[in-house]
C-alpha positions as CSV (number, residue, x, y, z in Angstrom):
1,M,56.1,-17.4,25.5
2,D,57.6,-14.3,23.9
3,N,55.9,-11.4,25.6
4,W,54.4,-13.1,28.6
5,K,56.5,-12.7,31.8
6,L,56.4,-14.9,34.9
7,I,55.7,-12.9,38.0
8,R,54.7,-13.8,41.6
9,G,51.1,-13.3,42.4
10,P,49.5,-13.2,45.8
11,A,48.6,-16.9,45.6
12,G,51.1,-18.5,43.3
13,R,52.2,-18.2,39.7
14,A,51.0,-15.3,37.5
15,Y,51.9,-14.1,34.1
16,R,51.8,-10.6,32.7
17,R,52.0,-9.0,29.2
18,A,51.2,-5.7,27.7
19,L,48.1,-5.3,25.5
20,G,48.8,-5.2,21.8
21,Q,47.7,-2.3,19.6
22,M,44.4,-3.8,18.5
23,E,43.6,-4.9,22.0
24,Q,44.2,-1.4,23.3
25,C,41.8,0.0,20.7
26,F,39.0,-2.4,22.0
27,Y,40.0,-1.8,25.6
28,W,39.2,1.9,25.2
29,D,36.1,1.1,23.3
30,G,34.9,-1.0,26.2
31,Q,35.7,1.7,28.7
32,F,33.0,3.8,26.9
33,A,30.0,2.1,28.5
34,G,31.0,-1.4,27.3
35,T,31.0,-0.5,23.6
36,A,31.8,-3.5,21.4
37,D,31.3,-6.1,24.1
38,T,29.8,-9.3,22.6
39,L,27.1,-11.6,23.9
40,Q,26.5,-15.0,22.5
41,H,23.1,-16.4,23.1
42,I,23.1,-20.2,22.6
43,I,19.9,-22.3,22.9
44,L,20.6,-25.9,23.9
45,R,18.7,-29.1,24.4
46,V,20.5,-31.0,27.1
47,D,20.2,-34.0,29.4
48,P,19.1,-32.3,32.7
49,A,22.0,-33.9,34.6
50,T,24.4,-32.1,32.3
51,S,23.2,-28.6,33.2
52,N,23.6,-28.8,37.0
53,L,25.6,-26.1,38.8
54,E,28.6,-28.4,39.5
55,N,29.1,-29.5,35.9
56,I,28.7,-26.1,34.5
57,S,31.2,-24.6,36.9
58,R,33.6,-27.4,36.1
59,A,33.2,-26.9,32.3
60,W,33.7,-23.1,32.6
61,C,37.0,-23.6,34.5
62,V,38.1,-26.1,31.9
63,T,37.3,-23.5,29.2
64,K,39.3,-20.9,31.1
65,Q,42.3,-23.3,31.3
66,R,42.3,-23.8,27.6
67,H,41.7,-20.1,26.9
68,P,43.4,-18.2,29.7
69,L,42.5,-14.7,28.5
70,L,39.0,-15.5,29.8
71,A,40.4,-15.4,33.3
72,A,42.8,-12.4,32.8
73,R,42.4,-9.1,34.5
74,I,43.6,-5.8,33.3
75,E,45.8,-3.2,34.9
76,E,45.6,0.3,33.4
77,H,48.6,2.5,33.8
78,T,48.3,5.2,31.1
79,Y,46.3,5.5,27.9
80,Q,49.2,3.9,26.1
81,E,50.0,1.2,28.8
82,Q,47.7,-1.5,30.0
83,D,48.7,-5.1,31.0
84,F,47.0,-8.4,31.1
85,V,47.6,-10.4,34.3
86,V,46.8,-14.1,34.3
87,E,46.9,-15.7,37.8
88,E,46.9,-19.5,37.8
89,Q,44.5,-19.8,40.7
90,R,41.8,-17.9,38.7
91,L,41.8,-20.6,36.1
92,S,40.6,-23.4,38.4
93,S,37.9,-21.7,40.3
94,S,34.9,-19.5,39.5
95,L,35.2,-15.9,40.5
96,P,32.4,-14.1,42.3
97,G,29.7,-13.1,39.8
98,E,31.5,-14.9,36.9
99,I,28.7,-17.5,36.6
100,S,25.1,-16.9,37.5
101,F,21.8,-18.8,37.1
102,D,18.2,-17.7,36.4
103,S,15.1,-19.0,34.9
104,V,12.8,-17.9,32.0
105,S,9.4,-19.1,30.8
106,S,10.0,-19.0,27.1
107,T,12.5,-18.3,24.3
108,D,11.0,-14.8,23.9
109,E,11.7,-14.1,27.5
110,A,15.3,-15.3,27.1
111,H,15.8,-12.8,24.2
112,E,14.4,-10.0,26.3
113,Y,16.8,-11.0,29.1
114,A,19.7,-10.8,26.6
115,D,18.5,-7.4,25.5
116,R,18.4,-6.1,29.1
117,I,22.0,-7.2,29.5
118,I,23.1,-5.5,26.2
119,N,21.5,-2.2,27.1
120,G,21.9,-2.3,30.9
121,P,24.9,-1.3,33.0
122,R,28.1,-3.0,31.8
123,Q,28.7,-6.3,33.7
124,I,32.2,-6.7,32.2
125,T,35.0,-5.1,34.3
126,N,38.8,-4.9,34.2
127,D,38.7,-7.8,36.8
128,T,36.2,-9.9,34.9
129,L,36.5,-10.0,31.1
130,A,34.0,-12.8,30.6
131,R,30.8,-13.9,32.2
132,L,28.4,-16.9,31.8
133,Q,24.7,-16.5,32.5
134,V,22.7,-19.8,32.5
135,L,18.9,-19.5,31.9
136,R,16.8,-22.6,32.6
137,R,13.4,-22.9,31.1
138,T,10.4,-23.4,33.4
139,D,8.3,-24.6,30.4
140,D,10.9,-27.2,29.1
141,A,13.3,-29.0,31.5
142,R,15.6,-29.9,28.6
143,A,16.0,-26.4,27.2
144,V,18.8,-24.2,28.5
145,H,20.0,-20.8,27.3
146,L,23.6,-19.8,27.7
147,L,24.4,-16.0,27.6
148,I,28.2,-15.6,27.3
149,Q,29.5,-12.0,27.6
150,V,33.0,-11.3,26.6
151,A,35.0,-8.1,26.2
152,H,35.9,-7.6,22.6
153,L,39.6,-7.0,23.4
154,I,40.1,-10.7,24.1
155,T,38.0,-12.2,21.3
156,D,36.6,-12.0,17.8
157,G,34.4,-14.2,15.6
158,M,36.7,-17.1,15.6
159,G,37.5,-16.7,19.3
160,N,33.9,-16.7,20.2
161,L,33.4,-20.0,18.4
162,A,36.5,-21.5,20.0
163,L,35.1,-20.5,23.4
164,L,31.7,-22.1,22.7
165,R,33.1,-25.2,21.2
166,T,35.4,-25.8,24.2
167,L,32.6,-25.1,26.7
168,L,30.2,-27.5,25.1
169,E,32.8,-30.2,24.8
170,A,33.7,-29.8,28.5
171,L,30.0,-29.9,29.5
172,S,29.5,-33.2,27.6
173,K,32.7,-35.0,28.7
174,P,34.1,-35.6,32.2
175,D,37.7,-34.8,31.1
176,I,39.3,-33.0,28.2
177,D,42.9,-32.2,27.6
178,V,43.7,-28.4,28.0
179,G,47.4,-28.5,27.5
180,S,50.0,-26.7,29.7
181,L,49.4,-23.1,30.8
182,E,52.6,-22.0,29.1
183,D,51.5,-23.5,25.7
184,R,48.1,-21.9,26.0
185,L,49.6,-18.5,26.8
186,W,52.0,-18.9,23.8
187,L,48.8,-19.0,21.7
188,A,47.2,-16.1,23.6
189,R,49.7,-13.5,22.4
190,S,48.7,-10.3,20.8
191,S,48.7,-10.1,17.0
192,D,51.6,-7.7,17.2
193,A,53.7,-10.5,18.6
194,V,52.9,-13.0,15.8
195,K,53.4,-11.0,12.7
196,A,54.5,-13.1,9.8
197,D,57.7,-11.3,9.3
198,K,58.9,-11.6,12.9
199,S,61.8,-13.9,11.8
200,Q,63.2,-11.3,9.4
201,S,65.8,-8.7,10.4
202,V,64.7,-5.8,12.6
203,A,65.7,-3.4,9.8
204,K,63.4,-5.2,7.3
205,Q,60.6,-5.2,9.8
206,R,61.0,-1.5,10.3
207,W,60.9,-0.9,6.6
208,H,57.7,-2.9,6.4
209,R,56.1,-0.7,9.1
210,I,57.2,2.4,7.3
211,M,55.6,1.2,4.1
212,G,52.4,0.5,6.0
213,I,52.3,4.0,7.3
214,V,52.8,5.5,3.8
215,L,50.2,3.1,2.2
216,V,47.5,3.8,4.8
217,E,47.8,7.5,4.2
218,L,47.5,7.0,0.5
219,R,44.5,4.7,0.8
220,M,42.6,6.7,3.4
221,A,43.0,9.9,1.4
222,K,40.6,8.4,-1.2
223,H,38.0,7.9,1.5
224,T,36.2,11.2,2.0
225,G,32.6,12.2,2.1
226,G,30.1,9.3,1.9
227,H,26.6,8.8,3.2
228,T,24.4,6.2,4.9
229,L,20.7,5.8,5.9
230,P,19.2,9.0,7.2
231,R,20.0,9.4,10.8
232,K,19.8,11.8,13.8
233,V,23.3,13.0,14.5
234,S,24.5,16.0,16.6
235,A,27.7,17.1,18.3
236,A,26.5,15.2,21.4
237,T,26.0,11.9,19.6
238,P,29.6,10.6,19.7
239,L,29.6,11.0,23.5
240,T,26.2,9.4,24.0
241,P,26.4,5.6,24.5
242,A,24.4,3.7,21.9
243,R,21.0,2.1,22.5
244,S,21.9,-1.3,21.0
245,R,19.2,-2.7,18.7
246,Y,19.0,-5.9,16.7
247,L,16.9,-7.1,13.8
248,H,17.2,-10.2,11.7
249,T,15.5,-12.1,8.9
250,T,15.7,-15.7,7.8
251,F,15.5,-17.5,4.4
252,T,14.0,-20.9,4.0
253,P,16.4,-23.8,3.4
254,S,15.3,-24.1,-0.2
255,E,15.8,-20.3,-0.8
256,S,19.2,-20.4,1.0
257,K,20.4,-23.3,-1.2
258,K,19.4,-21.4,-4.3
259,I,21.1,-18.2,-3.1
260,I,24.4,-19.9,-2.2
261,Q,24.3,-21.8,-5.5
262,S,23.8,-18.6,-7.5
263,C,26.8,-17.1,-5.8
264,R,28.9,-20.1,-6.7
265,E,27.8,-20.0,-10.3
266,Q,28.8,-16.3,-10.5
267,R,32.1,-17.0,-8.7
268,V,31.4,-14.6,-5.9
269,T,30.8,-15.4,-2.2
270,F,27.8,-14.2,-0.3
271,G,30.2,-12.0,1.6
272,K,30.3,-9.9,-1.6
273,R,26.6,-9.4,-1.4
274,L,27.0,-5.8,-0.5
275,P,25.5,-4.5,-3.8
276,C,22.2,-6.0,-2.5
277,S,22.5,-3.8,0.5
278,R,23.4,-0.9,-1.8
279,A,20.4,-1.5,-4.1
280,A,18.2,-1.8,-0.9
281,M,19.4,1.4,0.5
282,T,18.8,3.2,-2.8
283,R,15.2,2.0,-2.9
284,V,14.7,3.3,0.7
285,L,16.2,6.7,-0.3
286,H,14.0,6.9,-3.4
287,R,10.9,6.2,-1.3
288,L,11.9,8.9,1.2
289,Y,12.5,11.4,-1.6
290,L,9.2,10.7,-3.2
291,A,7.5,11.1,0.2
292,R,9.3,14.5,0.5
293,Q,11.2,13.3,3.6
294,I,14.5,14.1,1.8
295,S,15.0,17.5,0.2
296,P,16.0,17.9,-3.4
297,E,19.4,19.3,-2.2
298,E,20.1,16.2,-0.1
299,W,18.9,13.9,-3.0
300,F,21.3,15.6,-5.4
301,F,24.1,15.2,-2.8
302,R,23.4,11.5,-2.3
303,Q,23.4,10.9,-6.1
304,R,27.0,11.8,-6.4
305,E,28.5,10.5,-3.2
306,P,30.4,7.2,-3.2
307,F,29.2,4.2,-1.3
308,M,31.8,3.1,1.3
309,P,31.0,0.1,3.5
310,G,33.6,-1.6,5.6
311,G,34.1,-4.2,8.3
312,P,36.3,-6.7,10.0
313,L,38.5,-9.4,8.4
314,N,40.0,-12.5,9.9
315,Q,43.7,-11.7,10.3
316,R,44.8,-15.1,11.6
317,P,45.8,-16.8,8.3
318,F,48.1,-13.9,7.5
319,L,50.1,-14.0,10.8
320,D,52.9,-16.3,11.9
321,P,52.4,-19.7,10.1
322,E,53.7,-21.7,13.1
323,W,51.4,-19.9,15.6
324,Y,48.5,-20.4,13.2
325,S,49.0,-24.1,12.6
326,C,49.7,-24.9,16.3
327,G,46.3,-23.6,17.4
328,G,46.2,-19.9,16.7
329,A,43.5,-20.5,14.1
330,S,41.0,-21.3,16.8
331,T,42.0,-19.8,20.2
332,V,40.3,-17.1,22.2
333,N,42.2,-13.9,21.4
334,L,41.8,-10.9,19.1
335,A,43.2,-11.1,15.6
336,I,41.2,-9.0,13.1
337,S,41.9,-6.2,10.7
338,F,39.5,-4.0,8.7
339,F,38.6,-3.5,5.1
340,Y,36.9,-0.6,3.4
341,N,35.2,-0.8,0.0
342,R,34.4,2.0,-2.4
343,L,31.6,1.7,-4.9
344,P,30.2,4.3,-7.4
345,A,27.3,6.6,-6.6
346,I,23.8,5.2,-6.2
347,P,22.6,3.1,-9.1
348,G,19.7,4.4,-11.2
349,G,19.8,7.6,-9.2
350,T,19.1,10.1,-12.0
351,R,15.4,9.7,-11.9
352,P,13.6,9.4,-8.5
353,G,10.9,7.1,-9.7
354,V,8.3,7.3,-12.4
355,E,4.7,8.4,-11.7
356,G,5.4,8.3,-7.9
357,Q,6.6,4.7,-7.9
358,V,9.9,3.4,-6.5
359,P,12.0,2.0,-9.3
360,S,12.1,-1.8,-9.5
361,H,15.4,-3.6,-8.7
362,N,15.9,-4.2,-12.4
363,Q,15.4,-0.5,-13.2
364,L,18.0,0.4,-10.6
365,L,20.5,-2.3,-11.3
366,S,20.2,-5.2,-13.8
367,R,21.4,-8.6,-12.7
368,A,24.3,-8.3,-15.0
369,R,25.3,-4.9,-13.4
370,F,24.7,-6.4,-10.0
371,F,27.2,-9.2,-10.5
372,Y,29.6,-6.8,-12.1
373,R,29.6,-4.7,-9.0
374,A,29.9,-7.8,-6.9
375,R,33.0,-8.6,-8.8
376,I,34.4,-5.1,-8.3
377,M,34.1,-5.7,-4.6
378,K,35.7,-9.1,-4.8
379,A,38.6,-7.6,-6.8
380,Q,39.0,-4.8,-4.2
381,A,39.0,-7.4,-1.3
382,N,41.4,-9.7,-3.1
383,A,43.7,-6.8,-4.0
384,F,43.8,-5.8,-0.3
385,L,44.3,-9.3,1.1
386,R,47.0,-10.2,-1.5
387,H,48.9,-7.0,-0.9
388,P,52.2,-8.1,0.8
389,R,51.9,-5.3,3.3
390,H,48.2,-5.4,4.1
391,V,48.9,-6.4,7.7
392,D,51.3,-3.4,8.1
393,I,48.6,-1.2,6.6
394,H,46.3,-2.4,9.3
395,F,48.8,-1.8,12.2
396,A,49.7,1.6,10.8
397,R,46.2,2.8,11.6
398,M,46.4,1.8,15.2
399,P,48.4,4.5,17.0
400,K,46.2,7.3,15.9
401,R,43.1,5.3,16.7
402,I,44.3,4.5,20.2
403,E,45.0,8.1,20.9
404,S,41.7,9.2,19.5
405,V,39.5,6.6,21.4
406,A,41.4,7.1,24.6
407,A,40.9,10.9,24.4
408,H,37.2,10.3,23.6
409,V,36.8,8.1,26.7
410,E,38.6,10.7,29.0
411,K,36.2,13.3,27.7
412,W,33.2,11.1,28.4
413,R,34.5,10.3,31.9
414,A,34.9,14.0,32.6
415,L,31.3,14.5,31.5
416,Q,30.2,11.7,33.8
417,R,32.0,13.2,36.7
418,S,30.6,16.7,36.1
419,D,27.1,15.5,35.2
420,T,26.8,18.1,32.5
421,S,26.9,18.3,28.7
422,I,29.4,21.2,28.7
423,G,27.5,22.9,26.0
424,L,27.4,20.0,23.6
425,S,24.9,20.8,20.9
426,T,22.0,18.5,20.1
427,Q,21.2,20.4,16.9
428,P,20.9,17.9,14.1
429,I,23.7,17.7,11.6
430,S,22.6,17.2,8.0
431,A,23.9,14.4,5.8
432,T,25.8,17.0,3.7
433,E,27.5,18.4,6.8
434,Q,28.3,14.9,8.1
435,A,30.2,14.2,4.9
436,K,32.4,17.2,5.5
437,G,33.7,15.9,8.8
438,P,37.3,14.7,9.5
439,N,36.2,11.1,8.9
440,F,34.4,9.6,5.9
441,V,30.8,8.4,6.5
442,M,30.8,4.6,6.3
443,A,27.6,3.3,4.6
444,F,27.5,0.5,7.1
445,G,29.8,-2.1,8.7
446,G,29.5,-5.6,7.4
447,S,30.7,-9.1,8.0
448,S,29.4,-12.6,8.1
449,M,30.1,-13.2,11.8
450,G,30.7,-16.9,12.3
451,S,31.1,-17.4,8.6
452,V,32.9,-15.5,5.8
453,S,34.8,-13.2,8.3
454,I,36.4,-16.2,9.9
455,S,36.2,-19.0,7.3
456,P,36.6,-17.8,3.7
457,N,35.2,-21.1,2.2
458,S,32.0,-21.5,4.2
459,L,28.9,-19.6,5.3
460,A,27.7,-22.5,7.5
461,L,28.1,-22.0,11.2
462,E,27.8,-25.7,11.7
463,S,31.0,-26.2,9.6
464,L,32.9,-24.5,12.5
465,L,30.7,-25.4,15.4
466,P,29.4,-29.0,15.8
467,L,25.7,-29.1,16.7
468,A,25.8,-32.2,18.9
469,Y,28.1,-33.1,21.8
470,P,30.2,-35.1,22.4
471,P,31.0,-34.6,18.7
472,K,30.3,-37.7,16.6
473,S,28.7,-39.5,19.5
474,P,25.8,-41.8,18.6
475,Q,24.1,-40.6,21.8
476,P,24.8,-36.9,22.3
477,T,23.8,-35.3,25.5
478,I,23.9,-31.7,24.2
479,E,22.3,-30.4,21.0
480,V,22.7,-26.8,19.7
481,M,19.3,-25.6,18.6
482,A,20.0,-21.9,17.8
483,S,22.8,-19.4,18.0
484,H,22.6,-15.6,18.1
485,T,25.3,-12.9,18.6
486,R,24.5,-9.5,20.1
487,L,26.7,-6.5,20.3
488,R,26.9,-3.4,22.4
489,T,27.0,-1.1,19.4
490,R,29.0,2.0,18.9
491,P,27.4,5.4,18.6
492,M,26.1,5.8,15.0
493,E,26.9,2.1,14.2
494,L,24.9,0.3,11.5
495,Y,26.3,-3.3,11.1
496,L,25.0,-5.9,8.7
497,G,26.0,-9.6,9.1
498,A,25.1,-13.0,7.6
499,A,25.4,-16.6,8.6
500,T,23.7,-19.9,7.8
501,F,22.5,-22.3,10.6
502,R,20.9,-25.6,9.9
503,G,20.7,-24.8,6.2
504,E,18.9,-21.4,6.8
505,L,20.6,-18.2,5.7
506,N,20.2,-15.4,8.3
507,L,20.7,-11.7,7.8
508,Y,21.0,-9.5,10.9
509,V,21.5,-5.8,11.6
510,H,23.0,-4.3,14.8
511,Y,22.5,-0.6,15.1
512,D,22.4,2.4,17.4
513,G,18.7,3.0,18.2
514,N,19.5,6.6,19.3
515,V,20.5,7.5,15.8
516,Y,18.6,5.2,13.4
517,E,14.8,4.8,13.5
518,D,13.7,1.2,14.0
519,A,11.1,1.4,11.2
520,L,13.7,2.7,8.7
521,V,16.2,0.0,9.6
522,R,13.5,-2.7,9.3
523,E,12.5,-1.3,5.9
524,W,16.2,-1.5,4.8
525,L,16.5,-5.1,6.0
526,D,13.2,-6.0,4.2
527,E,14.6,-4.4,1.1
528,I,17.9,-6.3,1.4
529,R,15.9,-9.5,1.7
530,S,13.9,-8.5,-1.4
531,A,17.1,-7.7,-3.3
532,V,18.7,-11.0,-2.3
533,R,15.7,-12.9,-3.6
534,W,15.6,-10.9,-6.8
535,Y,19.3,-11.0,-7.7
536,L,20.4,-14.3,-6.2
537,D,17.3,-16.4,-6.1
538,G,16.0,-15.2,-9.4
539,V,12.5,-14.7,-8.1
540,D,10.2,-11.7,-8.6
541,H,8.0,-11.3,-5.5
542,G,5.1,-9.0,-6.2
543,Q,6.3,-5.6,-7.6
544,D,10.0,-6.6,-7.4
545,G,10.1,-6.2,-3.6
546,I,8.3,-3.8,-1.3
547,M,5.6,-1.6,-2.7
548,A,6.1,2.1,-2.4
549,K,4.8,3.4,0.9
550,L,3.3,6.7,-0.3
């Protein structure tokens, strides 16, 4: 099992291993008021006999046995040393508070319930890294909502789907094979332990790590400045837990089919749709400038700043091939890296509208130029993923990030203990000054959670998660009606994602409501929708999108 060690627990066998570097990063994120915790909200239609307390408790234990990190606890020693401890007894029984039941009267009330969890006190602890909340509907006996909270240090997009798939299979079958604990722990290793070059000599591995350090310094030196949507940022913002907000929009099945087909014809994936987001943000900025909500100085600054989005990538296919093929592709653990794109300054930014009107999509960026930029992003992504040392580049970032996030948490803990701001200024920092900080300003984070980020060849969630259980049964007892993912966002986070479900393309935004205004984010999402329909659906709706709000 490589880095798992057998120890004697108070009630039988137990195993221990140190957290890997990426796990440490997300551990410290989580210590900051639950930052980055995920919540899956799944709406099911079930046979009422399937959703009884006994069956759900049994299925949850089966899920933990197949994915033992769900039952792990964490021991914190220093900021550089934390351990997972998996006690065998915790796999076969539900812990206090691990599963809870409640009732709601509608889908809307269930969404409100999820929102209270996301923005309330953190329910995840070092002793309980995953929780299951079951909401029964008083208006529909066959409707059940599952709210699954998981600490991000033990999961990612693929891990969340593996968890859900196992849980639903266990709910629909009296018995499923979970394999031996040793085999499951072998899969539940950190990504540090399953690097693809682990069979090579130690000297060669060290050389690879050194190259990663050099390359990350060279690459990040190019990422300076930047800008995003107008936001309220001060010195106190990084130490203020986010108010996690969520918006989404959905395309019809016919629209979704045309959009995906258009991407295929242009040989780009919808994951390279970011120029749509860029054009949308540009139109929002034009509108704000014309309404005199952005000064001429700030407008000039934004005209010349590069556009630098980024986000998570599925790292699993680039790790140990044996681990990947034996189940690492779909187990509950954390195995992601991060990408950063760099695009030119805002398109069509030399003239802020004509006669008080926001420029149309075509005036800002023709379809030909749009697909050209999409191919630039595709080339950048391919160059990164095909680089033989891209995994080492990722790991080279980790030590500094761990140190930084741990120090950040300790400062926040000190503030909590002293109950004072210690003079932290709430004076707004301008977009120009934000760009002069030690870190570049990321335009937004982005992925296709449940799709491109975990399966390069498909946007469809149902290609990774069967919608009826038992799978392929002529008489399923469980049907997945809807799936939503919520995040406890980071301070200043703006995160755009996409996935298709039942043939409908969904766009969603997670953001810090302390920093970004709800109306402005909604306007941006509406503009993204308009841009997607213009560039990818080939349809001109009204005046090429949203009319100027002047």
